[in-house]
RORO-902964 format. One line per field, with one value per atom (N, C-alpha, C): residue in three letters; chain; residue number from 1; atom name; y, z, x. Coordinates in Angstrom, 3 decimals, padded with zeros to 6 digits. Each point is the difference from the previous one (the first is absolute). Layout:
# residues N
code: ala, ... $
unit: A, ... $
pos: NUM, ... $
site: CA, ... $
c2: Y, ... $
c3: Z, ... $
c1: X, ... $
//
This chain:
# residues 73
code: met, met, met, ile, ile, ile, leu, leu, leu, asn, asn, asn, ala, ala, ala, ile, ile, ile, ile, ile, ile, glu, glu, glu, lys, lys, lys, asp, asp, asp, lys, lys, lys, asn, asn, asn, gly, gly, gly, tyr, tyr, tyr, phe, phe, phe, ala, ala, ala, tyr, tyr, tyr, val, val, val, pro, pro, pro, glu, glu, glu, leu, leu, leu, lys, lys, lys, gly, gly, gly, cys, cys, cys, val, val, val, ser, ser, ser, gln, gln, gln, gly, gly, gly, asp, asp, asp, thr, thr, thr, tyr, tyr, tyr, glu, glu, glu, glu, glu, glu, ala, ala, ala, leu, leu, leu, lys, lys, lys, asn, asn, asn, ile, ile, ile, lys, lys, lys, glu, glu, glu, ala, ala, ala, ala, ala, ala, asn, asn, asn, leu, leu, leu, tyr, tyr, tyr, val, val, val, glu, glu, glu, ser, ser, ser, leu, leu, leu, asn, asn, asn, asp, asp, asp, glu, glu, glu, glu, glu, glu, ile, ile, ile, ser, ser, ser, leu, leu, leu, ile, ile, ile, lys, lys, lys, ala, ala, ala, lys, lys, lys, ser, ser, ser, ile, ile, ile, met, met, met, ile, ile, ile, ser, ser, ser, pro, pro, pro, ile, ile, ile, glu, glu, glu, thr, thr, thr, gln, gln, gln, pro, pro, pro, tyr, tyr, tyr, ala, ala, ala $
unit: A, A, A, A, A, A, A, A, A, A, A, A, A, A, A, A, A, A, A, A, A, A, A, A, A, A, A, A, A, A, A, A, A, A, A, A, A, A, A, A, A, A, A, A, A, A, A, A, A, A, A, A, A, A, A, A, A, A, A, A, A, A, A, A, A, A, A, A, A, A, A, A, A, A, A, A, A, A, A, A, A, A, A, A, A, A, A, A, A, A, A, A, A, A, A, A, A, A, A, A, A, A, A, A, A, A, A, A, A, A, A, A, A, A, A, A, A, A, A, A, A, A, A, A, A, A, A, A, A, A, A, A, A, A, A, A, A, A, A, A, A, A, A, A, A, A, A, A, A, A, A, A, A, A, A, A, A, A, A, A, A, A, A, A, A, A, A, A, A, A, A, A, A, A, A, A, A, A, A, A, A, A, A, A, A, A, A, A, A, A, A, A, A, A, A, A, A, A, A, A, A, A, A, A, A, A, A, A, A, A, A, A, A, A, A, A, A, A, A $
pos: 1, 1, 1, 2, 2, 2, 3, 3, 3, 4, 4, 4, 5, 5, 5, 6, 6, 6, 7, 7, 7, 8, 8, 8, 9, 9, 9, 10, 10, 10, 11, 11, 11, 12, 12, 12, 13, 13, 13, 14, 14, 14, 15, 15, 15, 16, 16, 16, 17, 17, 17, 18, 18, 18, 19, 19, 19, 20, 20, 20, 21, 21, 21, 22, 22, 22, 23, 23, 23, 24, 24, 24, 25, 25, 25, 26, 26, 26, 27, 27, 27, 28, 28, 28, 29, 29, 29, 30, 30, 30, 31, 31, 31, 32, 32, 32, 33, 33, 33, 34, 34, 34, 35, 35, 35, 36, 36, 36, 37, 37, 37, 38, 38, 38, 39, 39, 39, 40, 40, 40, 41, 41, 41, 42, 42, 42, 43, 43, 43, 44, 44, 44, 45, 45, 45, 46, 46, 46, 47, 47, 47, 48, 48, 48, 49, 49, 49, 50, 50, 50, 51, 51, 51, 52, 52, 52, 53, 53, 53, 54, 54, 54, 55, 55, 55, 56, 56, 56, 57, 57, 57, 58, 58, 58, 59, 59, 59, 60, 60, 60, 61, 61, 61, 62, 62, 62, 63, 63, 63, 64, 64, 64, 65, 65, 65, 66, 66, 66, 67, 67, 67, 68, 68, 68, 69, 69, 69, 70, 70, 70, 71, 71, 71, 72, 72, 72, 73, 73, 73 $
site: N, CA, C, N, CA, C, N, CA, C, N, CA, C, N, CA, C, N, CA, C, N, CA, C, N, CA, C, N, CA, C, N, CA, C, N, CA, C, N, CA, C, N, CA, C, N, CA, C, N, CA, C, N, CA, C, N, CA, C, N, CA, C, N, CA, C, N, CA, C, N, CA, C, N, CA, C, N, CA, C, N, CA, C, N, CA, C, N, CA, C, N, CA, C, N, CA, C, N, CA, C, N, CA, C, N, CA, C, N, CA, C, N, CA, C, N, CA, C, N, CA, C, N, CA, C, N, CA, C, N, CA, C, N, CA, C, N, CA, C, N, CA, C, N, CA, C, N, CA, C, N, CA, C, N, CA, C, N, CA, C, N, CA, C, N, CA, C, N, CA, C, N, CA, C, N, CA, C, N, CA, C, N, CA, C, N, CA, C, N, CA, C, N, CA, C, N, CA, C, N, CA, C, N, CA, C, N, CA, C, N, CA, C, N, CA, C, N, CA, C, N, CA, C, N, CA, C, N, CA, C, N, CA, C, N, CA, C, N, CA, C, N, CA, C, N, CA, C, N, CA, C, N, CA, C $
c2: -004.122, -000.558, 000.195, -001.049, 000.064, 000.214, 001.033, 000.311, 000.086, -000.058, 000.134, 001.425, 000.580, 001.306, -000.210, 000.471, -000.061, 001.388, 000.052, 001.288, -000.080, 000.945, 000.031, 001.296, -000.118, 001.176, 000.443, 001.299, 000.552, 001.293, 000.730, 001.196, 001.112, -000.063, 001.043, -000.361, -001.179, -000.445, -001.393, -000.199, -001.312, 000.087, -000.968, -000.102, -001.254, 000.091, -001.144, -000.220, -001.273, -000.323, -001.312, -000.203, -001.211, -000.724, -001.144, -000.695, -000.362, -000.325, -000.394, 001.177, 001.216, 001.197, 000.828, -000.261, 000.648, 001.520, 000.598, 001.448, 000.539, -000.865, 000.450, 000.139, 001.237, 000.292, 001.133, 000.083, 001.098, 000.092, 000.900, 000.175, 000.598, 000.104, 000.620, 000.214, 000.890, 000.261, -001.126, -000.704, -001.127, -001.229, -001.170, -001.242, 000.096, 000.475, 000.095, 000.926, 001.134, 000.939, -000.606, -000.696, -000.651, -001.077, -000.780, -001.034, 000.611, 001.051, 000.700, 000.545, 000.601, 000.603, -001.035, -001.152, -001.011, -000.666, -000.132, -000.532, 000.934, 001.292, 000.984, -000.040, -000.065, -000.059, -001.260, -001.136, -001.259, 000.062, 000.566, 000.136, 000.858, 001.119, 000.873, -000.704, -000.739, -000.743, -001.012, -000.805, -001.047, 000.602, 001.143, 000.667, 000.387, 000.214, 000.428, -001.163, -001.228, -001.176, -000.486, -000.654, -000.631, -001.433, -000.671, -001.350, -000.997, 000.093, -000.923, 000.218, 001.257, 000.301, -000.497, 000.145, -000.492, -001.521, -000.673, -001.463, -000.459, 000.711, -000.353, 000.159, 001.050, 000.223, -001.084, -000.350, -001.048, -001.346, -000.228, -001.277, -000.084, 001.136, -000.011, -000.660, -000.620, -000.608, 000.513, 000.907, 000.542, -000.448, -000.615, -000.446, 000.691, 000.360, 000.652, -000.946, -000.273, -000.946, 000.473, -000.089, 000.342, -001.066, 000.433, -000.926, 000.385, -000.973, 000.257, -000.056, 000.990, 000.020, 000.048, -000.356, 000.044, 001.260, 000.763, 001.188, -000.373, 000.900, -000.216, 000.152, -000.826, 000.049, 000.999 $
c3: -028.687, 001.322, 000.390, 000.514, 000.464, 001.511, 000.459, 001.412, 000.354, 001.282, 000.475, 000.466, -000.434, 000.496, 000.804, 001.213, 000.861, -000.024, -000.328, -000.073, 000.926, 000.934, 000.988, -000.139, 000.082, -000.048, 001.418, 000.257, 001.269, -000.258, 001.041, -000.148, -000.786, -000.129, -000.686, -001.435, -000.447, -001.347, 000.039, -000.706, -000.117, 000.405, 000.785, 000.474, -000.609, -000.524, -000.665, 000.522, 000.048, 000.368, -000.650, -000.070, -000.574, 001.121, 000.473, 001.130, -000.243, -001.223, -000.305, 000.074, -000.091, -000.020, 001.244, 001.063, 001.287, -000.144, 000.411, -000.049, -001.313, -000.952, -001.298, 000.112, 000.127, 000.188, -000.927, -000.225, -000.779, 000.325, -000.672, 000.226, -001.232, 000.031, -001.095, 000.405, -000.704, 000.263, -000.522, -001.037, -000.573, 000.002, -000.183, -000.101, -001.145, -001.134, -001.181, 000.239, 000.667, 000.292, 000.985, 001.019, 000.965, -000.676, -000.894, -000.723, -000.878, -000.721, -000.838, 000.855, 001.130, 000.866, 000.653, 000.413, 000.638, -001.033, -001.238, -001.055, -000.217, -000.043, -000.172, 001.184, 001.216, 001.196, 000.001, -000.381, -000.039, -001.040, -001.161, -001.031, 000.491, 000.646, 000.528, 001.098, 000.841, 001.076, -000.583, -000.959, -000.579, -000.736, -000.657, -000.689, 000.959, 001.271, 000.972, 000.604, -000.309, 000.597, -000.799, 000.696, -000.704, -000.364, -000.748, -000.493, 001.135, 001.076, 001.117, 000.670, 000.192, 000.609, -000.882, -001.295, -000.928, 000.076, 000.082, 000.112, 001.269, 001.107, 001.260, -000.112, -000.660, -000.174, -000.897, -001.064, -000.902, 000.705, 001.002, 000.722, 001.032, 000.362, 000.980, -000.606, 000.864, -000.437, 000.912, -000.507, 000.758, -000.678, 000.788, -000.511, 000.769, -000.698, 000.613, -000.125, 001.139, 000.008, 000.980, -000.396, 000.955, 001.089, 001.214, 001.100, 000.693, 000.588, 000.715, 001.491, 000.734, 001.442, 000.666, 001.254, 000.761, 000.873, 000.005, 000.840, 001.478, 000.819, 001.455, 000.489, 000.938, 000.546, 001.135 $
c1: 001.889, -000.183, -001.466, -000.617, -001.382, 000.016, -000.702, -000.128, -001.482, -000.297, -001.373, -000.250, -001.093, -000.422, -001.278, -000.004, -001.176, -000.627, -001.272, -000.705, -001.206, -000.056, -001.068, -000.795, -001.309, -000.868, -000.304, 000.076, -000.435, -000.762, -000.334, -000.826, 000.695, 001.328, 000.755, 000.377, -000.359, 000.370, 000.587, 001.087, 000.624, 001.469, 000.441, 001.372, 000.601, 001.213, 000.623, 001.418, 000.393, 001.375, 000.417, 001.307, 000.576, 000.754, -000.513, 000.633, 001.471, 000.341, 001.386, 000.977, -000.516, 000.841, -000.293, 000.727, -000.257, -000.016, -001.112, -000.139, -000.516, -000.275, -000.521, -001.514, -000.453, -001.419, -000.430, -001.287, -000.570, -001.481, -000.684, -001.429, -000.644, -001.305, -000.741, -001.440, -000.661, -001.416, -000.879, 000.467, -000.732, 000.909, -000.613, 000.776, 001.009, -000.464, 000.856, 001.185, -000.250, 001.074, 001.001, -000.501, 000.886, 000.840, -000.604, 000.735, 001.085, -000.341, 000.985, 001.145, -000.349, 001.010, 000.910, -000.557, 000.845, 000.903, -000.465, 000.878, 001.185, -000.271, 001.072, 000.964, -000.547, 000.841, 000.865, -000.578, 000.750, 001.113, -000.288, 001.033, 001.161, -000.307, 001.049, 000.796, -000.688, 000.653, 000.982, -000.477, 000.841, 001.196, -000.196, 001.108, 001.122, -000.334, 001.006, 000.781, -000.384, 000.628, 001.198, 000.937, 001.105, -000.394, 000.838, -000.315, -000.256, 000.775, -000.180, -001.360, -000.389, -001.300, -001.151, 000.143, -001.028, -000.095, 001.143, 000.001, -000.702, 000.206, -000.654, -001.514, -000.446, -001.436, -000.595, 000.699, -000.490, -000.091, 000.847, 000.005, -001.119, -000.601, -001.090, -001.230, -000.770, -001.250, -001.110, -000.793, -001.119, -001.282, -000.859, -001.283, -001.109, -001.035, -001.146, -001.183, -000.618, -001.107, -001.064, -001.268, -001.052, -000.089, -000.290, -000.216, -001.311, -000.640, -001.240, 000.286, -000.488, 000.152, -001.361, -000.042, -001.237, 000.010, -001.099, -000.044, -000.029, 000.531, -000.046, -001.423, -000.392, -001.375, -000.091 $
//
């Protein structure tokens, strides 16, 4: 199953989450560590699901796209 992992850098390191898996989050000191940790978290999350829950996740369509906004004056 292909899922999206969002990884954000902040002053404390990297924060990661999977939008398709509500509450599936992780972190790391580096991008690579955060990516490794969120993959592990996602695998554990999916292992806990029943077949119907997995089917619902597979049916979701989440797309990530950059958008341009105008700053407030």
